[in-house]
C-alpha positions in Angstrom: -9.3 16.1 -20.5 -6.0 14.8 -19.1 -3.7 12.6 -21.2 -1.3 10.2 -19.6 1.5 8.8 -21.9 4.2 6.2 -21.1 7.3 7.8 -19.7 10.5 6.4 -21.0 14.1 7.7 -20.8 12.8 11.2 -19.8 10.3 11.4 -22.6 6.5 10.8 -23.1 5.8 8.0 -25.5 2.6 7.1 -27.2 1.1 3.6 -26.8 -0.6 1.3 -29.2 -3.9 2.9 -28.3 -5.7 4.7 -25.5 -8.3 3.9 -22.9 -10.3 6.1 -20.6 -9.5 6.4 -16.9 -12.7 7.0 -14.9 -13.2 9.5 -12.1 -14.8 7.3 -9.4 -16.5 10.2 -7.7 -18.5 11.1 -10.9 -18.4 8.0 -13.0 -17.2 10.0 -15.9 -13.9 9.8 -17.9 -11.1 11.8 -16.3 -8.2 11.0 -18.6 -7.0 9.2 -21.8 -4.3 6.7 -21.0 -1.8 5.4 -23.6 -1.5 1.6 -23.4 1.9 0.1 -23.7 2.5 -2.9 -26.0 5.6 -5.2 -26.2 7.6 -2.6 -28.2 7.0 0.1 -25.6 7.8 -2.2 -22.7 11.1 -3.2 -24.5 12.0 0.5 -24.8 11.3 1.0 -21.1 13.4 -2.0 -20.0 16.3 -1.1 -22.3 16.2 2.5 -21.1 16.3 1.3 -17.5 19.2 -1.1 -18.3 21.2 1.6 -20.0 20.8 4.2 -17.3 21.5 1.6 -14.5 24.8 0.5 -16.2 25.9 4.0 -17.2 25.4 6.1 -14.1 23.0 5.1 -11.3 24.6 2.0 -10.0 28.0 3.6 -9.7 26.9 7.0 -8.3 28.5 7.6 -4.9 26.2 6.9 -2.0 26.3 10.5 -0.8 25.3 11.8 -4.2 22.5 9.2 -4.6 21.1 10.0 -1.2 21.3 13.7 -2.0 19.1 13.0 -5.0 16.7 11.0 -2.8 16.3 13.9 -0.5 15.7 16.2 -3.5 12.9 13.9 -4.6 11.3 14.4 -1.2 11.6 18.1 -1.6 10.1 18.0 -5.1 7.1 15.9 -3.8 6.4 18.7 -1.5 7.0 21.4 -4.1 4.6 19.7 -6.6 2.1 18.5 -4.0 -0.7 20.3 -5.8 0.0 18.3 -9.0 0.1 15.0 -7.0 -3.0 15.8 -5.1 -4.9 16.7 -8.3 -3.8 13.5 -10.0 -4.7 11.4 -6.9 -8.1 13.0 -6.5 -8.9 12.3 -10.2 -7.6 8.7 -9.9 -9.3 7.8 -6.6 -12.0 10.3 -5.7 -10.7 10.3 -2.1 -10.8 13.5 -0.1 -8.2 16.0 -1.1 -7.7 17.0 2.6 -6.6 13.5 3.5 -4.3 13.1 0.5 -2.6 16.3 1.2 -2.2 15.8 5.0 -1.3 12.1 5.0 -0.3 10.7 1.6 2.0 13.6 0.5 3.6 14.0 3.9 4.2 10.2 4.2 5.6 9.9 0.7 8.2 12.7 1.2 9.2 11.4 4.6 9.8 7.9 3.2 12.2 9.1 0.6 14.1 10.9 3.2 14.1 7.9 5.5 15.5 5.7 2.7 18.3 8.2 2.1 19.2 8.3 5.8 19.2 4.5 6.1 21.6 4.1 3.2 24.0 6.7 4.6 23.7 5.2 8.1 24.5 1.7 6.9 27.5 3.0 4.9 28.9 5.0 7.9 28.4 2.0 10.2 30.2 -0.5 8.0 33.2 -2.1 9.7 35.5 -5.0 9.4 35.0 -7.7 12.0 38.0 -9.9 13.1 37.6 -13.6 13.4 38.9 -15.5 16.4 41.9 -17.8 16.2 45.4 -17.6 14.7 44.3 -16.5 11.2 42.4 -13.5 12.4 40.2 -13.5 9.4 38.5 -10.3 8.3 34.8 -10.4 7.6 32.8 -7.8 5.7 29.8 -7.5 3.3 29.4 -5.8 0.0 25.9 -4.9 -1.1 25.0 -4.5 -4.8 21.7 -3.4 -6.5 19.9 -6.2 -8.3 19.6 -4.2 -11.5 16.4 -3.5 -13.4 13.2 -4.0 -11.3 9.8 -4.4 -12.9 6.8 -3.7 -10.7 3.0 -3.2 -10.9 1.5 -0.7 -8.5 -2.0 -1.4 -7.0 -4.8 1.2 -7.0 -5.2 1.3 -3.3 -3.3 4.4 -2.1 -1.6 4.7 -5.5 1.0 7.4 -4.5 2.1 5.5 -1.3 1.9 2.1 -2.9 4.3 3.4 -5.6 6.6 5.2 -3.1 6.8 2.2 -0.7 8.2 0.2 -3.7 10.1 2.8 -5.6 12.1 4.6 -2.8 14.0 1.6 -1.5 14.6 0.3 -5.0 16.1 3.7 -6.1 18.0 4.2 -2.8 19.6 0.8 -3.3 20.8 1.8 -6.8 18.4 0.0 -9.0 16.5 1.2 -12.1 12.7 0.7 -12.3 10.0 0.1 -14.8 6.6 0.6 -13.1 3.2 -0.3 -14.4 0.5 1.6 -12.4 -3.0 0.2 -12.1 -5.2 1.1 -15.0 -7.6 2.5 -12.4 -5.0 5.0 -11.1 -2.6 6.0 -13.9 -2.0 9.7 -13.0 0.1 9.7 -9.8 2.9 7.5 -11.3 3.1 9.7 -14.3 3.5 12.9 -12.2 6.0 11.0 -10.0 8.1 10.2 -13.1 8.5 13.9 -13.8 9.3 14.6 -10.2 12.0 11.9 -9.9 13.8 13.1 -13.0 13.6 16.8 -12.1 15.1 15.9 -8.7 18.3 14.6 -10.4 17.6 10.9 -11.0 19.2 10.3 -14.4 16.7 9.8 -17.3 15.8 6.2 -17.8 16.3 5.2 -14.2 12.6 5.4 -13.6 10.1 4.6 -16.4 6.3 4.2 -16.4 4.3 2.1 -18.8 0.5 2.0 -18.8 -1.9 -0.8 -19.4 -3.8 -3.6 -17.9 -2.9 -6.9 -16.3 -3.0 -10.3 -18.0 -2.6 -10.0 -21.7 -1.4 -6.5 -21.4 1.5 -4.4 -20.1 1.7 -6.0 -16.6 2.1 -9.5 -18.0 4.5 -8.4 -20.8 6.7 -6.6 -18.3 6.7 -9.4 -15.7 7.9 -11.9 -18.3 10.6 -9.7 -19.7 13.9 -11.5 -20.0 16.0 -8.5 -19.1 14.5 -7.9 -15.6 16.6 -8.7 -12.5 13.7 -8.4 -10.1 10.0 -8.3 -10.3 7.2 -7.2 -7.9 3.8 -8.2 -9.1 0.4 -9.3 -7.9 -0.1 -13.1 -7.4 -2.0 -13.5 -10.7 0.8 -11.8 -12.7 3.5 -13.3 -10.6 2.8 -16.7 -12.1 3.8 -15.3 -15.5 7.1 -13.8 -14.2 10.4 -14.9 -15.7 11.5 -17.7 -13.4 15.1 -16.5 -13.6 14.6 -13.2 -11.9 14.3 -12.3 -8.2 10.5 -12.4 -7.5 8.7 -10.5 -4.8 5.1 -11.3 -4.1 2.6 -8.5 -3.2 -0.2 -10.4 -1.5 -3.3 -8.6 -0.2 -4.7 -8.7 3.2 -7.8 -10.5 4.5 -10.5 -9.8 7.1 -8.4 -8.0 9.7 -9.6 -8.1 13.3 -9.7 -5.7 16.2 -10.2 -6.6 19.9 -11.6 -3.9 22.2 -11.6 -4.5 26.0 -14.0 -2.8 28.3 -11.4 -0.7 30.1 -10.8 1.6 27.1 -11.8 5.2 26.6 -14.9 4.6 24.6 -15.0 7.9 22.6 -11.4 7.9 21.5 -11.3 4.2 20.8 -14.5 4.4 18.7 -12.9 7.2 16.7 -9.8 5.1 16.0 -11.8 2.0 15.2 -14.0 3.9 12.8 -10.9 5.3 11.0 -9.5 1.7 10.7 -12.7 0.6 9.1 -13.5 3.5 6.8 -10.0 4.7 5.8 -9.7 5.0 2.1 -13.3 3.7 1.9 -12.1 0.5 3.5 -10.0 -0.2 0.4 -6.7 -1.1 2.0 -5.3 -4.4 3.0 -4.8 -3.2 6.6 -8.4 -2.0 7.2 -10.3 -3.7 9.9 -13.3 -5.8 8.9 -14.3 -7.6 12.2 -14.4 -5.8 15.6 -14.7 -7.9 18.8 -16.0 -5.8 21.7 -16.1 -7.0 25.4 -19.7 -7.4 26.3 -20.0 -4.7 29.0 -19.4 -2.0 26.4 -20.7 -3.8 23.3 -24.0 -1.9 23.0 -22.4 1.5 23.6 -19.6 0.8 21.2 -22.0 -0.2 18.5 -23.9 3.1 19.0 -20.7 5.1 18.8 -19.5 3.3 15.6 -22.9 3.7 13.9 -22.9 7.4 14.8 -19.5 7.9 13.3 -20.5 6.1 10.1 -23.5 8.4 9.9 -21.3 11.4 10.3 -19.1 10.6 7.3 -19.6 13.2 4.5 -19.4 12.3 0.8 -19.4 14.5 -2.3 -16.7 16.6 -3.9 -13.2 15.4 -3.0 -12.0 19.0 -3.0 -14.5 20.1 -0.3 -13.0 20.7 3.1 -16.1 19.0 4.5 -15.6 15.8 2.6 -14.1 12.9 4.5 -15.3 9.8 2.6 -14.6 8.7 -0.9 -16.1 6.3 -3.5 -15.2 2.8 -4.4 -12.4 2.8 -7.0 -14.6 1.4 -9.9 -18.0 0.3 -10.9 -16.9 -3.3 -10.6 -15.6 -2.8 -7.0 -18.8 -1.0 -6.1 -20.8 -4.0 -7.4 -18.7 -6.4 -5.4 -19.3 -4.6 -2.2 -23.0 -4.2 -2.8 -23.3 -7.8 -3.7 -21.6 -8.7 -0.4 -24.2 -6.7 1.4 -27.0 -8.6 -0.2 -25.4 -11.9 0.7 -25.0 -10.7 4.3 -28.6 -9.8 4.7 -29.8 -13.0 3.2 -27.7 -15.0 5.6 -29.1 -13.2 8.6 -26.7 -10.3 9.4 -28.3 -7.2 10.9 -27.5 -3.8 9.3 -27.1 -1.3 12.2 -26.5 1.8 10.0 -29.5 3.5 8.4 -29.7 4.1 4.7 -31.7 7.3 5.3 -28.6 8.9 6.9 -26.6 8.4 3.7 -26.8 10.7 0.6 -24.6 11.9 -2.2 -24.9 15.3 -3.9 -26.7 15.1 -7.2 -23.7 16.0 -9.3 -21.9 12.9 -8.0 -24.9 10.5 -8.2 -23.2 8.5 -11.1 -20.1 7.9 -9.0 -19.2 4.6 -7.4 -20.4 5.3 -3.9 -21.1 2.7 -1.2 -22.8 3.5 2.1 -20.6 3.1 5.2 -22.0 0.1 6.9 -21.9 -1.5 10.4 -23.2 -5.0 10.8 -24.1 -7.2 13.8 -24.5 -11.0 13.7 -27.1 -13.0 15.6 -24.4 -15.8 15.8 -21.1 -16.6 14.2 -22.5 -19.2 11.9 -23.6 -16.2 9.7 -20.7 -15.9 7.3 -22.0 -13.1 5.0 -19.9 -10.3 6.4 -16.8 -12.2 7.5 -15.1 -12.7 4.2 -12.7 -10.0 2.9 -14.8 -7.3 1.3 -12.4 -4.4 0.6 -15.1 -1.9 1.2 -16.4 0.4 3.9 -18.0 -2.1 6.3 -17.3 -4.0 9.5 -19.0 -6.6 11.7 -19.2 -6.0 15.4 -19.3 -9.0 17.7 -19.4 -9.3 21.6 -17.0 -11.5 23.6 -16.6 -12.4 27.3 -13.0 -13.4 28.0 -9.5 -13.3 26.7 -9.1 -16.9 25.6 -12.4 -16.9 23.9 -11.8 -13.8 21.8 -8.3 -14.9 20.8 -9.6 -18.2 19.5 -12.5 -16.5 17.7 -10.3 -13.8 16.2 -7.9 -16.4 15.0 -10.8 -18.2 13.3 -11.7 -15.2 11.2 -10.0 -14.8 7.8 -7.1 -12.8 9.5 -4.9 -11.1 7.0 -1.9 -8.8 7.5 -3.0 -6.9 10.5 -4.9 -6.9 13.8 -5.3 -4.4 16.6 -5.8 -4.7 20.4 -7.3 -2.0 22.5 -7.0 -1.9 26.3 -5.7 0.2 29.2 -4.0 -2.8 30.7 -0.8 -3.1 28.7 0.2 -6.4 30.3 -3.0 -7.9 29.0 -2.6 -6.2 25.7 0.8 -7.6 25.0 -0.3 -11.1 26.1 -3.3 -11.0 23.7 -1.3 -9.5 20.9 1.4 -12.2 21.1 -1.3 -14.9 20.6 -2.8 -13.3 17.5 -2.3 -15.2 14.2 -1.4 -12.0 12.3 1.7 -10.6 10.7 1.2 -7.2 12.4 -0.6 -6.5 15.7 -1.0 -2.8 16.8 -1.6 -2.2 20.4 -3.8 0.9 21.1 -3.1 2.2 17.6 -3.7 1.4 13.9 -1.5 1.9 10.8 1.5 2.9 12.9 4.7 3.0 10.7 7.5 0.4 10.5 6.2 -2.5 12.6 8.6 -5.4 13.2 8.2 -7.8 10.2 7.5 -11.5 10.3 7.4 -11.9 6.5 9.9 -14.0 4.5 12.7 -11.9 3.0 11.2 -12.3 -0.6 7.8 -11.0 0.4 7.4 -7.3 -0.2 4.4 -5.6 1.3 5.8 -2.1 1.8 7.1 -0.5 5.0 3.8 -1.1 6.8 4.9 -4.8 6.9 8.6 -4.6 6.7 11.2 -2.5 8.5 12.9 0.1 6.3 16.1 -2.0 6.4 14.3 -5.1 5.1 12.6 -3.0 2.4 16.1 -2.0 1.2 17.5 -5.5 1.6 14.9 -6.8 -0.9 16.4 -4.8 -3.7 20.1 -5.8 -3.1 22.4 -8.8 -3.4 25.0 -9.3 -0.7 28.4 -10.8 -0.9 30.1 -11.8 2.3 33.9 -11.6 2.1 36.2 -13.5 4.4 39.9 -12.6 4.1 42.5 -14.6 5.9 45.6 -12.8 7.0 48.5 -13.4 4.7 51.3 -15.4 6.3 
């Protein structure tokens, strides 16, 4: 069985004890994970501080960016190791991880390197007006040592979206991956160092949340920046730069009757069932214009029935389990509440099966719901699972008002062949991101506050880099 130790200053370090990481596809232990205590966390932070001061912060931009590109190359070279760890951590289909997660992770490291070089090359001195002709320019500096916890949803990408801009900006990092998904971060630590990042610049400590490694790390007095979940964020040292990592809510999609039904249904199904619905951008409520409502329901149900579960390594598998027994229970309990409140399940349980060897895994049936009326609330709260509610609508103003009354989170999508209508509706949505005729497109324009870090899906690449830097604006008057 795999063994994941803490990774500090280029070496694997034991913890105070070990806990089992469970393979969600089988429900059986997949790895032993060493839990970090305060002593181990101290070692990791001191290692990060020493490497940051000794080499990383002063490395020339061209050299640092060359290392970032080397990390991207190593992600591709060691893609088999990353895929193996991610499959064991999440139970998600290997095909999707290889084709989407790995490709996106490598691309993002290259993007961060290019952005840093481009900013350096574009730097110029602006001249002020008037007799003094003051010179204005800015100097960016890394914050220092950043502590971060990494959620279990898309563990490789969740790590990369935080780590790449932090390293590109010249910071050192101590990361605490979720106890549910410890493997990917451990492999990434080896990759980062083998690519030329100095030992100690990136460290990994394992453990749990409150009362364990995440809380210990978040409160560490030697951190300069901290990116933690809201529960842990309350414990963060008040003197450091804090970045919140809020989760999404019940994201809405609006589908007008002029769309191509087949292709739109395929995209909507992906937005609902991607990563088993376990992502804060997944769609939970779909509003469909009445003329195509019945047909869209049939198409979405058909796509739910076509999803194949089982071995993540099978080329036929395109659907994974819930991340844990607790998450499985939460989703199934939400289904019970929905049925008791009057929601109508459109998908059929008879169409869903799991191979016998995976029967102890944390599987949840892909589910489509209809509501007799919107007073039924059972399916409209955030579930973080593979289900969505389909509702009809009759006109633009009505659906905008109804969509904005749902528990809208980070994202929404609007689907129509009339782009004028699409832009008008999108601009009235109470959501931080609205995709028009797409979903999960990269680098949308952000509306978040500067100190909110959600990853590049919610911030531009430039803003992601800004989060990890301090800026000094220098105004120099001409000497008389």
